[in-house]
N, C-alpha and C positions, 0 to 999 in steps of 0.2 A: 494358158492358166497353169498354175502349179498343181501337179497331181498330188492328191492327198492319199487316196487308196487305190492300189492296183492289184487285181487278182488275175492270174494267168493259169488256166488249166487246173484249178483247185478241185481236188477229189477228196471224198471222205466216205468211209464205210463203217458200219457197226456189225460185227459178227458176220463179215463177208456180204452184208446187204448194202449195196451202194446207196448213199444219201445225196452226195454231191458227185456229179459225173463230168466235171471239167468246166468249172464256172470261170468266165472271163468278165471283168468289170473294171471300169475306171471312173473314179469320182474325183473331181477337181476341188481345190480349196474354195470354200464358200458355197458349194453346191449342196442341194438336198436331193438324195436318191431314195425313192420308196421301192421296197421289195414287196410285191404282191404275189399271191398264188394260193392254191389249196393247202389245207393242213397236210403236213408230211412231205411237202415239196422241197424241204431243205433250207428254207429261209432263215429260221432261227439258228440252225447248225452253222450256216455260212457266217452269220453275224458273230457267233461265238468263236469262230475260227479267226476272225479279224484280230481279236485281242488275246488269242491263244487260250481261251477257256476250253476250247476243243482243239485238238491237234489234227490238222489236215494231213492226209496221207501222201499226197503228191501235188505238184504244182507250186506256184509262188504267190505269196501274199506279202505286200509291202505297204507300209504306212509312212508317208513322207520319204519314200525312197529306201526305207530300211526294212529288212526282213523282220517279221514278227515272230518272236519265240525262238529264233534260230540265228546262228552266226555262221558265216561262210569262211572256211579256212582251207587254202590249197585246193579249191574246187569241191570241197565236201561240206555238207551241212551238219552242224552240231547244235543240239538243243541248248538254248541259253540257260544260265543259272537262274534259280528262283529269284534272286535279287535283281538280275538284269530284266527278267520278265516283269517283275513288279514295277521297275522303273519305266518300262515301256507302257505298261497299262496306266500309269499315272497320267499319261498324256491322252488317254482314250476314255472318255466318260461313257458309262453304260447304264441304261435304265431298263429294268426288267418288268415282266408282266405283274409279278407279285410283290413289287416294291423293295423287298430285301432290306428293309430298315432294321437297325439294331433295336430290338424291342425293349431292352433294359436301359437304353439311353434316351435322354430327352431329345426333342427336335434340334435344339441348339447343339447338343453334344454330338448328334449324328452328323452335323455339318462341320464340326471342328476337328473330330478325331483324325480323319484322314489328312487334313492339312498339317496337323501337329506331328503325327506319327510318320507320315510318308514324305511330306514336303519339307518338314522341319520348320514350319511357320511358328512364330511365337504365339502363345495362347491368346493374348489380347488382340493381336492382328487377325488371328483366325476367327475370333468371335465377331470382330468388326465386319469381316468379309461375309461371315455367315448371316449376320443381320441384314446386310445389304441385299443378299440373295433371297432371304425370306421375304423382304419387302417387295422384291421383284416378282415373286410368285404369289404375292398377296397373303402371306402367312406371318407377318411380323408380330402379330399378337399371340402366336402359338409356340414361341420358342421354349417355354417351360413344359409344354405338354409332352406326353409320351405317345408313340405311334398308335397304341390301342385307344387313345382318346380322340383320334382323328377319323374322318371319313376316308373312304378309299381314294377319292379324288384328292383330298388334302395330303394323304400319305404319298401319292404319286408325285405331287408337286414338291413335296419335301425331298423325294428321291431325285428329282431333276435338279433341285437346288444343291443337294449334296454332291452330285456329279459335277456340277459347275464350280463348286467350291475348290476343286482340284485344278481349275483353270485348264481344262483339256483343249486340245486343238481339233478334236474329232468327237462327236457324240453319236452313240449307237442306241437305238430304241428298239426293244424287242416286244412288239405288240403292247405298247404301254397303256392302252385303254381297254384291253380285252377282259380284264378282271373287274372292270368298273360297272356299276349300275348305269343305265343309259343316261340318266339325268346328270351324272358326274363327268361324262366324257368330255363335254364342251370345255370345262375349266382346265383340263389337262391339255387339250388341243390348242387352247388360246395361249398357254405358256410356250408350247412348241412353235406356234406361229411367230410369236415374239422373238424366240430364239433364232428361227430361220431368218427373220427380217434383220437381225443383228449381224448376220454374215457367218454364223457358225456352220461348219461342215457337218452334215447329218446324214446318217443312213438309217432308215426307218422301216422296220417290218410292220406292216399295218393291213388291216381290213377296212380302214376308214377311207373309202374311195374319194369322198368329198375333200378330205384333207390332202390326199395325194394330188388331186386335180388342181387344188388351189396353191399348194406350197412347193411341190416337187419340181426340180429341173428335169429329172429323168425318172421314168418308171420302168422297173424291171419285172417281168413276169416269169416266175420260176415254176416249173412243173417237172416232177420226177427227177429233181436234182440238176436240171438244165435250164439256162435262161432261154426260154422259147422266143421271147420277143422283148424289145426295149425301145424306148423312144420318148418323145415329149408327152406329157400327160394328156393333152387334148387329143393327140393321135391314138395313144394307147387305150384310153377310156372311151373315146368317141368314135374311132374308126379302126378297131382292132383288125389286124391282117389275118391272124390264124384262127381257125375254127375252135381250137382249144381255149384261147383267150376269150373269144366270143361266148363260149359255153360257160366259162368261169364267171364272166361279168354278168351274164343273165341271171346268175344265182345270187349275186351279192349287191347288185345295184337296185 
């Protein structure tokens, strides 16, 4: 299978405090990878390194075989220009914990602005695409609303639709249900299940073990900046090998 994301020895520190200590990971096209682990284990930092929202200190990160945020010339790495990085990010959708919608724009405008400004799509075409995606996430009647007029679950579904509007080849989810009331979690996970079933490559940082068990191809357990264990969901969540993973699961299952 075609490799979509490859990480080799990725490290990251903040003020000399290591957060990632040499992460190795390979995700193939069409796969769903779930990253689990305790808070502070480096999951979100690693996810943000994939699209260069955070700069990793060492190691290699590639998406579809290309370095992210860097260019290689004569054996040396140079950081890409802002324009080049924006172009790379356009192919990588990301959904955050706190939605990150533009509060001053309507739902429809949130979905069209990136298409027009970054992709150069004509406005009418962008609106048509936006409405198709709003229907896909069950919010076709909300296009004129502003984010403040929506529930948290609805805002997160808009955020997913906005990411999809850019026609990404990879989707990153950073604990997309952690800021939601429990009764709203299901509607977001349903959209993500549908997306996984459509063949979208996804890397998901999550505490939703049921979702990981049902949807993931591979589950990665991060602890203190290292992937301690990885494997099929049934093995990882049903028969963990390490004492550290057993201890973690006993607290979250």
